[in-house]
C-alpha positions as CSV (number, residue, x, y, z in Angstrom):
1,M,15.3,-44.4,-23.3
2,V,16.0,-44.8,-19.6
3,L,18.9,-47.0,-18.7
4,T,17.9,-50.5,-17.5
5,I,20.3,-51.3,-14.6
6,A,20.1,-54.9,-13.5
7,H,20.3,-54.7,-9.7
8,R,22.8,-57.3,-8.4
9,G,22.3,-59.0,-11.8
10,A,18.9,-60.2,-12.9
11,R,18.3,-61.2,-9.3
12,S,14.6,-62.1,-9.8
13,L,15.7,-64.8,-12.2
14,A,18.9,-66.0,-10.7
15,P,20.9,-65.9,-7.4
16,E,22.1,-62.3,-6.8
17,N,25.7,-61.2,-7.3
18,T,26.6,-64.4,-9.1
19,L,28.0,-65.0,-12.6
20,V,24.7,-66.7,-13.4
21,A,22.7,-63.5,-12.5
22,V,25.2,-61.3,-14.4
23,K,24.9,-63.6,-17.5
24,K,21.1,-63.5,-17.2
25,A,21.2,-59.7,-17.2
26,W,23.2,-59.8,-20.3
27,E,20.9,-62.3,-22.0
28,I,17.8,-60.3,-21.4
29,G,19.4,-57.1,-22.7
30,A,20.1,-54.9,-19.6
31,D,22.1,-51.8,-20.4
32,I,24.2,-52.1,-17.2
33,V,24.7,-54.7,-14.6
34,E,25.1,-53.5,-11.0
35,V,27.1,-55.6,-8.5
36,D,28.3,-55.2,-4.9
37,V,32.0,-55.6,-4.2
38,T,33.7,-56.3,-0.9
39,V,36.9,-57.9,0.2
40,T,38.0,-61.2,1.8
41,H,40.3,-61.6,4.7
42,D,43.2,-62.3,2.4
43,G,42.5,-59.3,0.2
44,H,40.5,-60.7,-2.7
45,L,37.7,-58.7,-4.3
46,I,34.4,-60.6,-4.4
47,L,30.7,-60.0,-5.1
48,L,28.5,-59.8,-2.0
49,H,25.9,-57.4,-0.7
50,D,25.6,-58.3,2.9
51,D,28.1,-58.1,5.7
52,T,27.6,-61.7,6.5
53,L,27.2,-64.8,4.3
54,I,24.1,-66.2,6.0
55,R,21.4,-65.0,3.7
56,T,22.8,-66.1,0.4
57,T,25.0,-69.2,1.1
58,D,24.9,-72.5,2.9
59,I,27.2,-71.2,5.6
60,R,25.0,-72.7,8.3
61,S,26.1,-76.2,7.3
62,R,29.6,-75.4,6.2
63,F,30.8,-73.1,9.0
64,P,28.1,-73.3,11.7
65,N,30.3,-71.6,14.4
66,R,31.1,-68.7,12.1
67,M,27.8,-68.1,10.3
68,Y,27.2,-64.7,11.8
69,T,30.8,-63.4,11.5
70,P,31.6,-60.9,8.7
71,C,32.6,-62.1,5.3
72,S,35.8,-60.2,5.7
73,T,37.0,-62.8,8.3
74,F,36.9,-65.6,5.6
75,T,39.6,-66.3,3.1
76,L,38.7,-66.6,-0.6
77,K,39.4,-70.4,-0.4
78,E,36.9,-70.7,2.4
79,I,34.3,-68.6,0.6
80,R,34.7,-70.7,-2.6
81,T,33.5,-73.8,-0.7
82,L,30.1,-72.2,-0.1
83,D,27.0,-72.9,-2.2
84,A,25.7,-69.5,-3.3
85,G,22.8,-70.7,-5.4
86,S,20.7,-73.3,-3.5
87,W,19.2,-70.7,-1.2
88,F,17.4,-69.2,-4.2
89,I,15.8,-72.5,-5.1
90,A,14.7,-73.0,-1.6
91,T,13.3,-69.5,-0.9
92,D,12.1,-68.4,-4.4
93,P,12.6,-64.8,-3.1
94,F,10.7,-63.1,-6.0
95,G,8.2,-65.8,-6.7
96,S,9.7,-66.3,-10.1
97,I,10.0,-70.1,-9.7
98,A,6.4,-70.4,-8.7
99,A,5.4,-68.2,-11.6
100,G,7.2,-70.5,-14.0
101,D,9.6,-67.8,-15.2
102,I,12.7,-70.0,-14.6
103,S,13.2,-73.3,-16.5
104,R,14.0,-76.5,-14.7
105,E,17.3,-76.6,-16.5
106,E,18.2,-73.1,-15.2
107,L,17.1,-74.0,-11.7
108,S,19.3,-77.2,-11.6
109,S,22.3,-75.1,-12.6
110,F,21.9,-72.8,-9.6
111,A,22.8,-75.5,-7.0
112,G,26.4,-75.3,-5.9
113,I,27.5,-72.1,-7.7
114,A,30.2,-70.1,-6.1
115,I,30.5,-66.5,-5.1
116,P,32.5,-64.9,-8.0
117,T,35.5,-62.7,-7.9
118,L,35.3,-59.2,-9.4
119,E,38.0,-60.3,-11.9
120,E,35.7,-63.1,-13.2
121,V,32.8,-60.7,-13.7
122,L,34.9,-58.0,-15.3
123,Q,36.2,-60.6,-17.7
124,F,32.7,-61.5,-18.7
125,V,31.8,-57.8,-19.2
126,C,34.8,-57.0,-21.2
127,E,34.4,-60.0,-23.5
128,R,30.9,-58.5,-24.5
129,S,31.9,-54.8,-24.5
130,W,29.2,-54.4,-21.9
131,K,28.9,-52.0,-18.9
132,I,29.1,-52.7,-15.2
133,N,28.3,-50.5,-12.1
134,I,30.6,-51.6,-9.3
135,E,29.2,-50.6,-5.9
136,I,32.0,-50.5,-3.3
137,K,30.6,-51.6,0.1
138,K,31.7,-50.0,3.3
139,M,34.6,-51.9,4.8
140,S,34.0,-53.8,8.0
141,P,35.9,-52.5,11.1
142,S,38.5,-55.3,10.8
143,M,39.3,-54.2,7.2
144,K,38.8,-50.5,7.5
145,N,42.4,-49.8,6.4
146,F,42.2,-52.0,3.3
147,P,42.7,-49.8,0.2
148,I,39.7,-51.1,-1.6
149,T,39.4,-48.2,-4.1
150,D,43.0,-48.7,-5.1
151,A,42.6,-52.5,-5.3
152,I,39.6,-52.1,-7.7
153,L,41.4,-49.6,-9.9
154,D,44.5,-51.7,-9.9
155,L,42.5,-54.6,-11.2
156,I,40.7,-52.5,-13.8
157,N,44.1,-51.2,-15.0
158,M,45.7,-54.6,-15.0
159,M,42.8,-56.1,-17.1
160,Q,42.8,-53.0,-19.3
161,V,39.1,-52.6,-18.8
162,P,37.9,-49.6,-21.0
163,A,36.8,-46.6,-19.0
164,E,33.5,-46.5,-20.8
165,S,32.7,-50.1,-19.5
166,V,32.9,-49.1,-15.8
167,I,30.9,-47.1,-13.4
168,I,32.0,-47.0,-9.7
169,S,29.5,-46.0,-7.0
170,S,29.4,-46.0,-3.2
171,F,27.6,-44.6,-0.2
172,V,31.1,-43.8,1.1
173,H,31.7,-40.8,-1.0
174,E,35.4,-40.6,-0.1
175,Y,35.8,-43.8,-2.1
176,I,34.5,-42.3,-5.3
177,R,36.4,-39.1,-4.8
178,K,39.5,-41.2,-4.8
179,V,38.4,-42.8,-8.0
180,H,37.9,-39.4,-9.6
181,V,41.4,-38.2,-8.6
182,R,43.1,-41.3,-9.9
183,R,40.9,-42.1,-12.9
184,P,38.9,-39.1,-13.9
185,D,37.9,-40.8,-17.0
186,I,35.8,-43.4,-15.1
187,E,32.2,-42.4,-14.3
188,I,31.4,-42.2,-10.6
189,N,27.9,-42.2,-9.0
190,A,27.2,-41.0,-5.5
191,L,24.8,-43.3,-3.7
192,I,22.4,-41.4,-1.4
193,R,19.1,-42.1,0.3
194,D,17.4,-38.9,-0.7
195,L,18.0,-35.4,-2.1
196,G,17.7,-33.6,1.2
197,T,19.8,-30.6,2.3
198,N,23.0,-32.6,2.6
199,S,22.8,-33.5,-1.1
200,R,21.8,-30.1,-2.5
201,T,25.3,-29.0,-2.9
202,Y,25.2,-31.3,-6.0
203,E,28.9,-32.1,-5.7
204,F,28.6,-35.0,-8.0
205,R,27.3,-35.2,-11.6
206,I,25.3,-38.4,-11.1
207,Y,23.4,-39.5,-8.0
208,N,21.9,-42.9,-7.3
209,A,19.0,-42.2,-5.0
210,D,16.3,-44.3,-3.1
211,A,13.1,-44.1,-5.2
212,R,11.0,-44.2,-2.0
213,F,12.2,-40.7,-1.0
214,I,12.3,-39.0,-4.4
215,T,9.7,-36.9,-6.1
216,E,9.4,-35.6,-9.6
217,K,10.4,-32.1,-8.2
218,H,13.6,-33.6,-6.8
219,I,14.5,-35.0,-10.2
220,A,13.7,-31.7,-12.0
221,D,15.8,-29.7,-9.5
222,A,18.8,-32.0,-10.0
223,N,18.4,-31.8,-13.8
224,E,18.3,-28.1,-13.6
225,H,21.6,-28.1,-11.7
226,G,23.2,-30.2,-14.4
227,C,23.0,-33.5,-12.5
228,R,21.3,-36.7,-13.4
229,I,19.4,-39.1,-11.2
230,N,19.3,-42.9,-11.2
231,L,16.8,-44.5,-8.8
232,Y,16.9,-47.7,-6.8
233,T,15.2,-50.1,-6.6
234,V,12.2,-49.8,-8.9
235,N,10.2,-53.0,-9.4
236,N,6.7,-51.8,-10.0
237,R,5.7,-51.0,-13.6
238,E,3.6,-48.0,-12.7
239,D,6.6,-46.5,-10.8
240,M,8.8,-47.2,-13.7
241,L,6.6,-45.3,-16.0
242,R,6.2,-42.4,-13.6
243,F,9.9,-42.0,-13.1
244,I,10.6,-42.3,-16.8
245,G,8.2,-39.5,-17.4
246,A,9.9,-37.4,-14.7
247,G,13.3,-37.5,-16.5
248,V,15.5,-40.0,-14.6
249,R,18.6,-41.2,-16.3
250,G,18.3,-44.8,-15.2
251,L,16.4,-47.3,-13.0
252,F,18.0,-50.0,-10.9
253,T,15.6,-52.9,-10.9
254,D,15.4,-56.5,-9.8
255,F,13.1,-57.1,-12.8
256,P,15.2,-55.7,-15.7
257,Q,13.2,-58.0,-18.0
258,D,10.0,-56.0,-17.1
259,L,11.6,-52.6,-17.6
260,I,13.0,-53.6,-21.0
261,Q,9.6,-54.9,-22.1
262,L,7.8,-51.8,-20.8
263,Q,10.0,-49.4,-22.7
264,K,9.8,-51.5,-25.8
265,F,6.0,-51.6,-25.9
266,S,5.3,-48.1,-24.4
267,G,7.7,-46.3,-26.7
268,K,9.4,-44.6,-23.8
């Protein structure tokens, strides 16, 4: 079975990178939940994909003069005042509301939810003996000297999170090299766009690559070199089947419910 990796939580069914989306990914049976981690101005680790808060919060009304400034210029207290769920109701980004895939009760619970801290999400994962992929986002220029790798590992150590419950990934490969030096027992994944010449050194054991640029031959070559490939972001069922047949290790998807169902009924 290919690993079902819920991209930013079950983000087709709940607002991405929130506890609600993480909980939904757990409820539907995803193998791993993937989240994006960055840092606030006062050094708190939070879940957020974008550099700014404009797409996934109500910052326009809360901080209209700062809505295009990086999230790293906001304190945790400021970020906690933002509504990170109503945008999903208003935009229906995956058409799941229109399709009737989300109940009215669930929708009503989205309004007013906050951006979570990494600690809150790790607590949820640990309580269920589940697994999380923490993608470390590249630091903004104002926070470039912040030791985010150490901060994440310090939190994992403080919470006594089992190594088998954590994967750490990043496009900034220096981050994951630091993880490997300090905690070689924690799995690291190198995020890449494709498997071009720069990646053919196969420095890392596991690569998370962009499905748009990966062929079956790329996957076979990596496997022959003792490496495994996870692909992002695969939402089409035909693509899911094709990549499963090609021998990928896992698929990041915004529709983990579809991948789970597909593998259940196809026997793959």
